[in-house]
N, CA, C, O and the ligand as a Tripos MOL2 file, in Angstrom:
@<TRIPOS>MOLECULE
protein
  277   275    70     0     0
PROTEIN
NO_CHARGES

@<TRIPOS>ATOM
      1 N           0.8340   -1.2130   -0.0020 N.3       1 MET1
      2 CA         -0.0120    0.0070    0.0080 C.3       1 MET1
      3 C           0.8530    1.2500    0.0020 C.2       1 MET1
      4 O           0.5580    2.2190   -0.6990 O.2       1 MET1
      5 N           1.9350    1.2220    0.7930 N.am      2 LYS2
      6 CA          2.8170    2.3780    0.8810 C.3       2 LYS2
      7 C           3.4710    2.6280   -0.4770 C.2       2 LYS2
      8 O           3.5690    3.7690   -0.9290 O.2       2 LYS2
      9 N           3.9190    1.5410   -1.1240 N.am      3 THR3
     10 CA          4.5500    1.6690   -2.4200 C.3       3 THR3
     11 C           3.5980    2.2570   -3.4490 C.2       3 THR3
     12 O           3.9960    3.0420   -4.3100 O.2       3 THR3
     13 N           2.3500    1.8670   -3.3460 N.am      4 LEU4
     14 CA          1.3170    2.3370   -4.2620 C.3       4 LEU4
     15 C           1.1210    3.8470   -4.1450 C.2       4 LEU4
     16 O           1.0260    4.5440   -5.1550 O.2       4 LEU4
     17 N           1.0610    4.3510   -2.9100 N.am      5 SER5
     18 CA          0.8410    5.7840   -2.7300 C.3       5 SER5
     19 C           2.0660    6.5850   -3.1720 C.2       5 SER5
     20 O           1.9290    7.7160   -3.6390 O.2       5 SER5
     21 N           3.2520    6.0130   -3.0300 N.am      6 LEU6
     22 CA          4.4670    6.6860   -3.4700 C.3       6 LEU6
     23 C           4.4650    6.8040   -5.0020 C.2       6 LEU6
     24 O           4.8640    7.8220   -5.5680 O.2       6 LEU6
     25 N           4.0010    5.7270   -5.6480 N.am      7 LEU7
     26 CA          3.9040    5.7320   -7.0970 C.3       7 LEU7
     27 C           2.8950    6.7730   -7.5440 C.2       7 LEU7
     28 O           3.1220    7.4730   -8.5310 O.2       7 LEU7
     29 N           1.8060    6.8820   -6.8440 N.am      8 PHE8
     30 CA          0.7750    7.8830   -7.1160 C.3       8 PHE8
     31 C           1.3570    9.2830   -7.0120 C.2       8 PHE8
     32 O           1.1120   10.1240   -7.8770 O.2       8 PHE8
     33 N           2.1150    9.5360   -5.9740 N.am      9 LEU9
     34 CA          2.7230   10.8510   -5.7830 C.3       9 LEU9
     35 C           3.7000   11.1680   -6.9270 C.2       9 LEU9
     36 O           3.7980   12.3030   -7.3940 O.2       9 LEU9
     37 N           4.4030   10.1380   -7.3490 N.am     10 PHE10
     38 CA          5.3620   10.3140   -8.4540 C.3      10 PHE10
     39 C           4.6360   10.7020   -9.7290 C.2      10 PHE10
     40 O           5.0800   11.5920  -10.4560 O.2      10 PHE10
     41 N           3.5100   10.0310  -10.0040 N.am     11 LEU11
     42 CA          2.7290   10.3390  -11.1940 C.3      11 LEU11
     43 C           2.1520   11.7520  -11.1450 C.2      11 LEU11
     44 O           2.1340   12.4440  -12.1630 O.2      11 LEU11
     45 N           1.6860   12.1820   -9.9960 N.am     12 ILE12
     46 CA          1.1720   13.5200   -9.8150 C.3      12 ILE12
     47 C           2.2580   14.5510  -10.1360 C.2      12 ILE12
     48 O           2.0160   15.4900  -10.8930 O.2      12 ILE12
     49 N           3.4340   14.3810   -9.5710 N.am     13 SER13
     50 CA          4.4960   15.3560   -9.7930 C.3      13 SER13
     51 C           4.9350   15.3540  -11.2580 C.2      13 SER13
     52 O           5.3380   16.3920  -11.7830 O.2      13 SER13
     53 N           4.8600   14.2060  -11.9180 N.am     14 ALA14
     54 CA          5.2560   14.1210  -13.3230 C.3      14 ALA14
     55 C           4.2830   14.9040  -14.1970 C.2      14 ALA14
     56 O           4.7030   15.5590  -15.1510 O.2      14 ALA14
     57 N           3.0190   14.8470  -13.8910 N.am     15 THR15
     58 CA          2.0050   15.5440  -14.7020 C.3      15 THR15
     59 C           1.9870   17.0430  -14.3790 C.2      15 THR15
     60 O           1.4660   17.8430  -15.1560 O.2      15 THR15
     61 N           2.5470   17.4070  -13.2570 N.am     16 CYS16
     62 CA          2.5700   18.8180  -12.8720 C.3      16 CYS16
     63 C           3.8290   19.5250  -13.3480 C.2      16 CYS16
     64 O           4.0980   20.6520  -12.9320 O.2      16 CYS16
     65 N           4.5990   18.8850  -14.2090 N.am     17 LYS17
     66 CA          5.8730   19.3900  -14.6420 C.3      17 LYS17
     67 C           5.7350   20.7790  -15.3210 C.2      17 LYS17
     68 O           6.5940   21.6420  -15.1410 O.2      17 LYS17
     69 N           4.6820   20.9780  -16.0750 N.am     18 GLU18
     70 CA          4.4970   22.2130  -16.8090 C.3      18 GLU18
     71 C           4.2060   23.4120  -15.9220 C.2      18 GLU18
     72 O           4.2980   24.5540  -16.3730 O.2      18 GLU18
     73 N           3.8520   23.1620  -14.6500 N.am     19 THR19
     74 CA          3.5990   24.2580  -13.7540 C.3      19 THR19
     75 C           4.7960   24.5730  -12.8680 C.2      19 THR19
     76 O           4.7130   25.3280  -11.8990 O.2      19 THR19
     77 N           5.9300   23.9500  -13.2500 N.am     20 LYS20
     78 CA          7.2000   24.1730  -12.5660 C.3      20 LYS20
     79 C           7.5540   25.6660  -12.5460 C.2      20 LYS20
     80 O           7.3280   26.3750  -13.5270 O.2      20 LYS20
     81 N           8.0990   26.1270  -11.4490 N.am     21 THR21
     82 CA          8.4930   27.5250  -11.3520 C.3      21 THR21
     83 C           9.7620   27.7910  -12.1290 C.2      21 THR21
     84 O          10.7370   27.0490  -12.0080 O.2      21 THR21
     85 N           9.7580   28.8270  -12.9110 N.am     22 VAL22
     86 CA         10.9400   29.2870  -13.6450 C.3      22 VAL22
     87 C          11.1060   30.7910  -13.3990 C.2      22 VAL22
     88 O          10.2220   31.4350  -12.8340 O.2      22 VAL22
     89 N          12.2220   31.3310  -13.8200 N.am     23 TYR23
     90 CA         12.5240   32.7580  -13.6080 C.3      23 TYR23
     91 C          12.7770   33.4600  -14.9140 C.2      23 TYR23
     92 O          13.4910   32.9520  -15.7790 O.2      23 TYR23
     93 N          12.1930   34.6290  -15.0570 N.am     24 VAL24
     94 CA         12.4590   35.4020  -16.2700 C.3      24 VAL24
     95 C          12.8670   36.8160  -15.8740 C.2      24 VAL24
     96 O          12.4960   37.3130  -14.8110 O.2      24 VAL24
     97 N          13.6380   37.4540  -16.7520 N.am     25 CYS25
     98 CA         14.0080   38.8300  -16.5170 C.3      25 CYS25
     99 C          12.9170   39.7280  -17.0380 C.2      25 CYS25
    100 O          12.4680   39.5580  -18.1720 O.2      25 CYS25
    101 N          12.4760   40.6860  -16.2360 N.am     26 ASN26
    102 CA         11.3580   41.5370  -16.6030 C.3      26 ASN26
    103 C          11.8400   42.7230  -17.4800 C.2      26 ASN26
    104 O          11.6570   43.8870  -17.1230 O.2      26 ASN26
    105 N          12.4660   42.3890  -18.6470 N.am     27 SER27
    106 CA         12.8390   43.4260  -19.5920 C.3      27 SER27
    107 C          12.2430   43.0750  -20.9280 C.2      27 SER27
    108 O          11.9320   41.9120  -21.1860 O.2      27 SER27
    109 N          12.0790   44.0730  -21.7880 N.am     28 GLU28
    110 CA         11.4130   43.8170  -23.0680 C.3      28 GLU28
    111 C          12.1670   42.8710  -23.9680 C.2      28 GLU28
    112 O          11.5500   42.1480  -24.7490 O.2      28 GLU28
    113 N          13.4930   42.8520  -23.8840 N.am     29 GLY29
    114 CA         14.2820   42.0100  -24.7310 C.3      29 GLY29
    115 C          14.4540   40.5760  -24.2450 C.2      29 GLY29
    116 O          15.0000   39.7360  -24.9600 O.2      29 GLY29
    117 N          13.9940   40.3000  -23.0440 N.am     30 ALA30
    118 CA         14.2090   38.9910  -22.4490 C.3      30 ALA30
    119 C          13.4060   37.9070  -23.1490 C.2      30 ALA30
    120 O          12.1780   37.9780  -23.2020 O.2      30 ALA30
    121 N          14.0970   36.8960  -23.6900 N.am     31 LYS31
    122 CA         13.4260   35.8500  -24.4140 C.3      31 LYS31
    123 C          13.6760   34.4780  -23.7890 C.2      31 LYS31
    124 O          13.3110   33.4440  -24.3490 O.2      31 LYS31
    125 N          14.2960   34.4970  -22.6330 N.am     32 LYS32
    126 CA         14.7100   33.2380  -22.0240 C.3      32 LYS32
    127 C          14.0650   33.0430  -20.6520 C.2      32 LYS32
    128 O          13.7340   33.9970  -19.9490 O.2      32 LYS32
    129 N          13.9020   31.7660  -20.3030 N.am     33 TYR33
    130 CA         13.4900   31.4540  -18.9330 C.3      33 TYR33
    131 C          14.5890   30.6260  -18.2860 C.2      33 TYR33
    132 O          15.3950   29.9890  -18.9630 O.2      33 TYR33
    133 N          14.6010   30.6510  -17.0050 N.am     34 HIS34
    134 CA         15.6670   30.0170  -16.2240 C.3      34 HIS34
    135 C          15.0840   29.1640  -15.1160 C.2      34 HIS34
    136 O          14.0650   29.5110  -14.5190 O.2      34 HIS34
    137 N          15.7390   28.0460  -14.8450 N.am     35 TYR35
    138 CA         15.2850   27.1680  -13.7930 C.3      35 TYR35
    139 C          15.7260   27.6710  -12.4080 C.2      35 TYR35
    140 O          15.0710   27.4010  -11.4010 O.2      35 TYR35
    141 N          16.8180   28.3890  -12.3780 N.am     36 LYS36
    142 CA         17.3600   28.8750  -11.1130 C.3      36 LYS36
    143 C          17.4410   30.4010  -11.1330 C.2      36 LYS36
    144 O          17.8410   31.0070  -12.1270 O.2      36 LYS36
    145 N          17.0560   30.9970  -10.0230 N.am     37 SER37
    146 CA         17.1480   32.4820   -9.9620 C.3      37 SER37
    147 C          18.6150   32.9000   -9.8810 C.2      37 SER37
    148 O          18.9520   34.0610  -10.1100 O.2      37 SER37
    149 N          19.4860   31.9400   -9.5520 N.am     38 SER38
    150 CA         20.9160   32.2530   -9.4310 C.3      38 SER38
    151 C          21.6720   31.9490  -10.7130 C.2      38 SER38
    152 O          22.9020   31.9880  -10.7250 O.2      38 SER38
    153 N          20.9520   31.6460  -11.8040 N.am     39 CYS39
    154 CA         21.5730   31.3080  -13.0810 C.3      39 CYS39
    155 C          22.4670   32.4810  -13.5960 C.2      39 CYS39
    156 O          22.1440   33.6540  -13.4110 O.2      39 CYS39
    157 N          23.5470   32.1310  -14.2170 N.am     40 ARG40
    158 CA         24.4580   33.1940  -14.7120 C.3      40 ARG40
    159 C          23.8440   33.9880  -15.8430 C.2      40 ARG40
    160 O          24.2370   35.1280  -16.0900 O.2      40 ARG40
    161 N          22.8860   33.3990  -16.5290 N.am     41 GLY41
    162 CA         22.1380   34.0950  -17.5810 C.3      41 GLY41
    163 C          21.2890   35.2200  -17.0210 C.2      41 GLY41
    164 O          21.0010   36.1950  -17.7160 O.2      41 GLY41
    165 N          20.8850   35.0850  -15.7530 N.am     42 LEU42
    166 CA         20.0690   36.1040  -15.1040 C.3      42 LEU42
    167 C          20.9230   37.1790  -14.4060 C.2      42 LEU42
    168 O          20.4220   38.2410  -14.0360 O.2      42 LEU42
    169 N          22.1910   36.8880  -14.2370 N.am     43 SER43
    170 CA         23.0490   37.8490  -13.5430 C.3      43 SER43
    171 C          23.2390   39.1350  -14.3580 C.2      43 SER43
    172 O          23.6230   40.1750  -13.8230 O.2      43 SER43
    173 N          22.9530   39.0360  -15.6920 N.am     44 ASN44
    174 CA         23.0380   40.2060  -16.5480 C.3      44 ASN44
    175 C          21.7800   41.0540  -16.5080 C.2      44 ASN44
    176 O          21.7400   42.1650  -17.0370 O.2      44 ASN44
    177 N          20.7310   40.4940  -15.8550 N.am     45 CYS45
    178 CA         19.4380   41.1830  -15.8610 C.3      45 CYS45
    179 C          19.4840   42.5110  -15.0810 C.2      45 CYS45
    180 O          19.7920   42.5470  -13.8900 O.2      45 CYS45
    181 N          19.1630   43.6080  -15.8100 N.am     46 GLN46
    182 CA         19.1900   44.9020  -15.1710 C.3      46 GLN46
    183 C          17.8560   45.2600  -14.5310 C.2      46 GLN46
    184 O          17.7420   46.2600  -13.8220 O.2      46 GLN46
    185 N          16.8550   44.4360  -14.7880 N.am     47 TYR47
    186 CA         15.5070   44.7250  -14.3250 C.3      47 TYR47
    187 C          15.1450   43.7650  -13.1930 C.2      47 TYR47
    188 O          15.9960   43.1260  -12.5750 O.2      47 TYR47
    189 N          13.8780   43.7030  -12.9660 N.am     48 LYS48
    190 CA         13.4100   42.8120  -11.8970 C.3      48 LYS48
    191 C          13.3500   41.3750  -12.4230 C.2      48 LYS48
    192 O          13.0010   41.1460  -13.5810 O.2      48 LYS48
    193 N          13.6900   40.4210  -11.5730 N.am     49 ILE49
    194 CA         13.5650   39.0150  -11.9130 C.3      49 ILE49
    195 C          12.1950   38.5270  -11.4380 C.2      49 ILE49
    196 O          11.8590   38.6290  -10.2590 O.2      49 ILE49
    197 N          11.4270   38.0030  -12.3670 N.am     50 LEU50
    198 CA         10.0640   37.5750  -12.0650 C.3      50 LEU50
    199 C           9.9970   36.0530  -11.9600 C.2      50 LEU50
    200 O          10.6550   35.3280  -12.7060 O.2      50 LEU50
    201 N           9.1880   35.5970  -11.0170 N.am     51 GLU51
    202 CA          8.9060   34.1690  -10.8650 C.3      51 GLU51
    203 C           7.6570   33.8890  -11.7050 C.2      51 GLU51
    204 O           6.6670   34.6130  -11.6070 O.2      51 GLU51
    205 N           7.7040   32.8600  -12.5120 N.am     52 THR52
    206 CA          6.5550   32.4870  -13.3150 C.3      52 THR52
    207 C           6.5200   30.9620  -13.4310 C.2      52 THR52
    208 O           7.3130   30.2780  -12.7840 O.2      52 THR52
    209 N           5.6210   30.4300  -14.2380 N.am     53 THR53
    210 CA          5.6200   28.9640  -14.4390 C.3      53 THR53
    211 C           6.1550   28.6450  -15.8000 C.2      53 THR53
    212 O           6.1310   29.4780  -16.7050 O.2      53 THR53
    213 N           6.6380   27.4350  -15.9460 N.am     54 LEU54
    214 CA          7.2080   26.9980  -17.2280 C.3      54 LEU54
    215 C           6.1870   27.1440  -18.3510 C.2      54 LEU54
    216 O           6.5110   27.5840  -19.4540 O.2      54 LEU54
    217 N           4.9490   26.7680  -18.0470 N.am     55 ASP55
    218 CA          3.8720   26.8240  -19.0160 C.3      55 ASP55
    219 C           3.6570   28.2500  -19.5300 C.2      55 ASP55
    220 O           3.5220   28.4820  -20.7320 O.2      55 ASP55
    221 N           3.6280   29.1890  -18.5960 N.am     56 LYS56
    222 CA          3.3810   30.5970  -18.9530 C.3      56 LYS56
    223 C           4.5820   31.1780  -19.7280 C.2      56 LYS56
    224 O           4.4050   31.9310  -20.6850 O.2      56 LYS56
    225 N           5.7740   30.8260  -19.3090 N.am     57 ALA57
    226 CA          6.9670   31.2920  -20.0080 C.3      57 ALA57
    227 C           6.9630   30.8360  -21.4550 C.2      57 ALA57
    228 O           7.3180   31.5960  -22.3570 O.2      57 ALA57
    229 N           6.5560   29.5830  -21.6720 N.am     58 LYS58
    230 CA          6.5130   29.0370  -23.0370 C.3      58 LYS58
    231 C           5.4540   29.7500  -23.8670 C.2      58 LYS58
    232 O           5.6700   30.0470  -25.0420 O.2      58 LYS58
    233 N           4.3030   30.0230  -23.2470 N.am     59 LYS59
    234 CA          3.2300   30.7420  -23.9450 C.3      59 LYS59
    235 C           3.6720   32.1490  -24.3280 C.2      59 LYS59
    236 O           3.2210   32.6920  -25.3360 O.2      59 LYS59
    237 N           4.5450   32.7330  -23.5300 N.am     60 ASP60
    238 CA          5.0680   34.0760  -23.8380 C.3      60 ASP60
    239 C           6.1860   34.0200  -24.9010 C.2      60 ASP60
    240 O           6.7920   35.0380  -25.2330 O.2      60 ASP60
    241 N           6.4400   32.8240  -25.4170 N.am     61 GLY61
    242 CA          7.4360   32.6330  -26.4830 C.3      61 GLY61
    243 C           8.8580   32.5600  -25.9700 C.2      61 GLY61
    244 O           9.8010   32.7090  -26.7470 O.2      61 GLY61
    245 N           9.0310   32.3340  -24.6810 N.am     62 LYS62
    246 CA         10.3830   32.2680  -24.1270 C.3      62 LYS62
    247 C          10.9740   30.8800  -24.2890 C.2      62 LYS62
    248 O          10.2520   29.8830  -24.2910 O.2      62 LYS62
    249 N          12.2870   30.8210  -24.4240 N.am     63 THR63
    250 CA         12.9660   29.5270  -24.5720 C.3      63 THR63
    251 C          13.9710   29.3630  -23.4440 C.2      63 THR63
    252 O          14.3690   30.3290  -22.7930 O.2      63 THR63
    253 N          14.3650   28.1260  -23.2320 N.am     64 LEU64
    254 CA         15.2950   27.8290  -22.1380 C.3      64 LEU64
    255 C          16.6510   28.4870  -22.3570 C.2      64 LEU64
    256 O          17.2290   28.4290  -23.4420 O.2      64 LEU64
    257 N          17.1280   29.1050  -21.3070 N.am     65 CYS65
    258 CA         18.4200   29.7750  -21.3050 C.3      65 CYS65
    259 C          19.5720   28.8380  -21.7290 C.2      65 CYS65
    260 O          19.5840   27.6680  -21.3460 O.2      65 CYS65
    261 N          20.4910   29.3230  -22.4790 N.am     66 GLY66
    262 CA         21.5610   28.5050  -23.0140 C.3      66 GLY66
    263 C          22.5220   27.9400  -21.9870 C.2      66 GLY66
    264 O          23.2480   26.9880  -22.2780 O.2      66 GLY66
    265 N          22.5410   28.5140  -20.7790 N.am     67 TRP67
    266 CA         23.4470   28.0540  -19.7190 C.3      67 TRP67
    267 C          22.9030   26.8010  -19.0670 C.2      67 TRP67
    268 O          23.6450   26.1340  -18.3460 O.2      67 TRP67
    269 N          21.6710   26.4520  -19.2780 N.am     68 GLU68
    270 CA         21.0580   25.3820  -18.5010 C.3      68 GLU68
    271 C          20.7900   24.0880  -19.2800 C.2      68 GLU68
    272 O          19.9520   23.2790  -18.8820 O.2      68 GLU68
    273 N          21.4960   23.9070  -20.3730 N.am     69 LYS69
    274 CA         21.2480   22.6720  -21.1590 C.3      69 LYS69
    275 C          22.1530   21.5370  -20.7290 C.2      69 LYS69
    276 O          22.0740   20.4410  -21.2840 O.2      69 LYS69
    277 ZN         19.5110   30.6090  -17.1840 Zn       70 ZN70
@<TRIPOS>BOND
     1     1     2 1
     2     2     3 1
     3     3     4 2
     4     3     5 am
     5     5     6 1
     6     6     7 1
     7     7     8 2
     8     7     9 am
     9     9    10 1
    10    10    11 1
    11    11    12 2
    12    11    13 am
    13    13    14 1
    14    14    15 1
    15    15    16 2
    16    15    17 am
    17    17    18 1
    18    18    19 1
    19    19    20 2
    20    19    21 am
    21    21    22 1
    22    22    23 1
    23    23    24 2
    24    23    25 am
    25    25    26 1
    26    26    27 1
    27    27    28 2
    28    27    29 am
    29    29    30 1
    30    30    31 1
    31    31    32 2
    32    31    33 am
    33    33    34 1
    34    34    35 1
    35    35    36 2
    36    35    37 am
    37    37    38 1
    38    38    39 1
    39    39    40 2
    40    39    41 am
    41    41    42 1
    42    42    43 1
    43    43    44 2
    44    43    45 am
    45    45    46 1
    46    46    47 1
    47    47    48 2
    48    47    49 am
    49    49    50 1
    50    50    51 1
    51    51    52 2
    52    51    53 am
    53    53    54 1
    54    54    55 1
    55    55    56 2
    56    55    57 am
    57    57    58 1
    58    58    59 1
    59    59    60 2
    60    59    61 am
    61    61    62 1
    62    62    63 1
    63    63    64 2
    64    63    65 am
    65    65    66 1
    66    66    67 1
    67    67    68 2
    68    67    69 am
    69    69    70 1
    70    70    71 1
    71    71    72 2
    72    71    73 am
    73    73    74 1
    74    74    75 1
    75    75    76 2
    76    75    77 am
    77    77    78 1
    78    78    79 1
    79    79    80 2
    80    79    81 am
    81    81    82 1
    82    82    83 1
    83    83    84 2
    84    83    85 am
    85    85    86 1
    86    86    87 1
    87    87    88 2
    88    87    89 am
    89    89    90 1
    90    90    91 1
    91    91    92 2
    92    91    93 am
    93    93    94 1
    94    94    95 1
    95    95    96 2
    96    95    97 am
    97    97    98 1
    98    98    99 1
    99    99   100 2
   100    99   101 am
   101   101   102 1
   102   102   103 1
   103   103   104 2
   104   103   105 am
   105   105   106 1
   106   106   107 1
   107   107   108 2
   108   107   109 am
   109   109   110 1
   110   110   111 1
   111   111   112 2
   112   111   113 am
   113   113   114 1
   114   114   115 1
   115   115   116 2
   116   115   117 am
   117   117   118 1
   118   118   119 1
   119   119   120 2
   120   119   121 am
   121   121   122 1
   122   122   123 1
   123   123   124 2
   124   123   125 am
   125   125   126 1
   126   126   127 1
   127   127   128 2
   128   127   129 am
   129   129   130 1
   130   130   131 1
   131   131   132 2
   132   131   133 am
   133   133   134 1
   134   134   135 1
   135   135   136 2
   136   135   137 am
   137   137   138 1
   138   138   139 1
   139   139   140 2
   140   139   141 am
   141   141   142 1
   142   142   143 1
   143   143   144 2
   144   143   145 am
   145   145   146 1
   146   146   147 1
   147   147   148 2
   148   147   149 am
   149   149   150 1
   150   150   151 1
   151   151   152 2
   152   151   153 am
   153   153   154 1
   154   154   155 1
   155   155   156 2
   156   155   157 am
   157   157   158 1
   158   158   159 1
   159   159   160 2
   160   159   161 am
   161   161   162 1
   162   162   163 1
   163   163   164 2
   164   163   165 am
   165   165   166 1
   166   166   167 1
   167   167   168 2
   168   167   169 am
   169   169   170 1
   170   170   171 1
   171   171   172 2
   172   171   173 am
   173   173   174 1
   174   174   175 1
   175   175   176 2
   176   175   177 am
   177   177   178 1
   178   178   179 1
   179   179   180 2
   180   179   181 am
   181   181   182 1
   182   182   183 1
   183   183   184 2
   184   183   185 am
   185   185   186 1
   186   186   187 1
   187   187   188 2
   188   187   189 am
   189   189   190 1
   190   190   191 1
   191   191   192 2
   192   191   193 am
   193   193   194 1
   194   194   195 1
   195   195   196 2
   196   195   197 am
   197   197   198 1
   198   198   199 1
   199   199   200 2
   200   199   201 am
   201   201   202 1
   202   202   203 1
   203   203   204 2
   204   203   205 am
   205   205   206 1
   206   206   207 1
   207   207   208 2
   208   207   209 am
   209   209   210 1
   210   210   211 1
   211   211   212 2
   212   211   213 am
   213   213   214 1
   214   214   215 1
   215   215   216 2
   216   215   217 am
   217   217   218 1
   218   218   219 1
   219   219   220 2
   220   219   221 am
   221   221   222 1
   222   222   223 1
   223   223   224 2
   224   223   225 am
   225   225   226 1
   226   226   227 1
   227   227   228 2
   228   227   229 am
   229   229   230 1
   230   230   231 1
   231   231   232 2
   232   231   233 am
   233   233   234 1
   234   234   235 1
   235   235   236 2
   236   235   237 am
   237   237   238 1
   238   238   239 1
   239   239   240 2
   240   239   241 am
   241   241   242 1
   242   242   243 1
   243   243   244 2
   244   243   245 am
   245   245   246 1
   246   246   247 1
   247   247   248 2
   248   247   249 am
   249   249   250 1
   250   250   251 1
   251   251   252 2
   252   251   253 am
   253   253   254 1
   254   254   255 1
   255   255   256 2
   256   255   257 am
   257   257   258 1
   258   258   259 1
   259   259   260 2
   260   259   261 am
   261   261   262 1
   262   262   263 1
   263   263   264 2
   264   263   265 am
   265   265   266 1
   266   266   267 1
   267   267   268 2
   268   267   269 am
   269   269   270 1
   270   270   271 1
   271   271   272 2
   272   271   273 am
   273   273   274 1
   274   274   275 1
   275   275   276 2
@<TRIPOS>SUBSTRUCTURE
     1 MET1         2 RESIDUE 1 A MET
     2 LYS2         6 RESIDUE 1 A LYS
     3 THR3        10 RESIDUE 1 A THR
     4 LEU4        14 RESIDUE 1 A LEU
     5 SER5        18 RESIDUE 1 A SER
     6 LEU6        22 RESIDUE 1 A LEU
     7 LEU7        26 RESIDUE 1 A LEU
     8 PHE8        30 RESIDUE 1 A PHE
     9 LEU9        34 RESIDUE 1 A LEU
    10 PHE10       38 RESIDUE 1 A PHE
    11 LEU11       42 RESIDUE 1 A LEU
    12 ILE12       46 RESIDUE 1 A ILE
    13 SER13       50 RESIDUE 1 A SER
    14 ALA14       54 RESIDUE 1 A ALA
    15 THR15       58 RESIDUE 1 A THR
    16 CYS16       62 RESIDUE 1 A CYS
    17 LYS17       66 RESIDUE 1 A LYS
    18 GLU18       70 RESIDUE 1 A GLU
    19 THR19       74 RESIDUE 1 A THR
    20 LYS20       78 RESIDUE 1 A LYS
    21 THR21       82 RESIDUE 1 A THR
    22 VAL22       86 RESIDUE 1 A VAL
    23 TYR23       90 RESIDUE 1 A TYR
    24 VAL24       94 RESIDUE 1 A VAL
    25 CYS25       98 RESIDUE 1 A CYS
    26 ASN26      102 RESIDUE 1 A ASN
    27 SER27      106 RESIDUE 1 A SER
    28 GLU28      110 RESIDUE 1 A GLU
    29 GLY29      114 RESIDUE 1 A GLY
    30 ALA30      118 RESIDUE 1 A ALA
    31 LYS31      122 RESIDUE 1 A LYS
    32 LYS32      126 RESIDUE 1 A LYS
    33 TYR33      130 RESIDUE 1 A TYR
    34 HIS34      134 RESIDUE 1 A HIS
    35 TYR35      138 RESIDUE 1 A TYR
    36 LYS36      142 RESIDUE 1 A LYS
    37 SER37      146 RESIDUE 1 A SER
    38 SER38      150 RESIDUE 1 A SER
    39 CYS39      154 RESIDUE 1 A CYS
    40 ARG40      158 RESIDUE 1 A ARG
    41 GLY41      162 RESIDUE 1 A GLY
    42 LEU42      166 RESIDUE 1 A LEU
    43 SER43      170 RESIDUE 1 A SER
    44 ASN44      174 RESIDUE 1 A ASN
    45 CYS45      178 RESIDUE 1 A CYS
    46 GLN46      182 RESIDUE 1 A GLN
    47 TYR47      186 RESIDUE 1 A TYR
    48 LYS48      190 RESIDUE 1 A LYS
    49 ILE49      194 RESIDUE 1 A ILE
    50 LEU50      198 RESIDUE 1 A LEU
    51 GLU51      202 RESIDUE 1 A GLU
    52 THR52      206 RESIDUE 1 A THR
    53 THR53      210 RESIDUE 1 A THR
    54 LEU54      214 RESIDUE 1 A LEU
    55 ASP55      218 RESIDUE 1 A ASP
    56 LYS56      222 RESIDUE 1 A LYS
    57 ALA57      226 RESIDUE 1 A ALA
    58 LYS58      230 RESIDUE 1 A LYS
    59 LYS59      234 RESIDUE 1 A LYS
    60 ASP60      238 RESIDUE 1 A ASP
    61 GLY61      242 RESIDUE 1 A GLY
    62 LYS62      246 RESIDUE 1 A LYS
    63 THR63      250 RESIDUE 1 A THR
    64 LEU64      254 RESIDUE 1 A LEU
    65 CYS65      258 RESIDUE 1 A CYS
    66 GLY66      262 RESIDUE 1 A GLY
    67 TRP67      266 RESIDUE 1 A TRP
    68 GLU68      270 RESIDUE 1 A GLU
    69 LYS69      274 RESIDUE 1 A LYS
    70 ZN70       277 GROUP 0 **** ****
């Protein structure tokens, strides 16, 4: 029973992947999203760093930062 509920939790977290928190720079030219707020790609950000979700960042046309591949 315990194994079963662990598997259930695993499946839930897998399907929730698209709502993962990512970070974007709040500037007009920013086209990237970042998994970590401490990413070196964000250290150049002169504006505010915004927390958003992966799904929303993709809808805004943002792509994964080159430092995080
Ligand atoms: Zn990055």
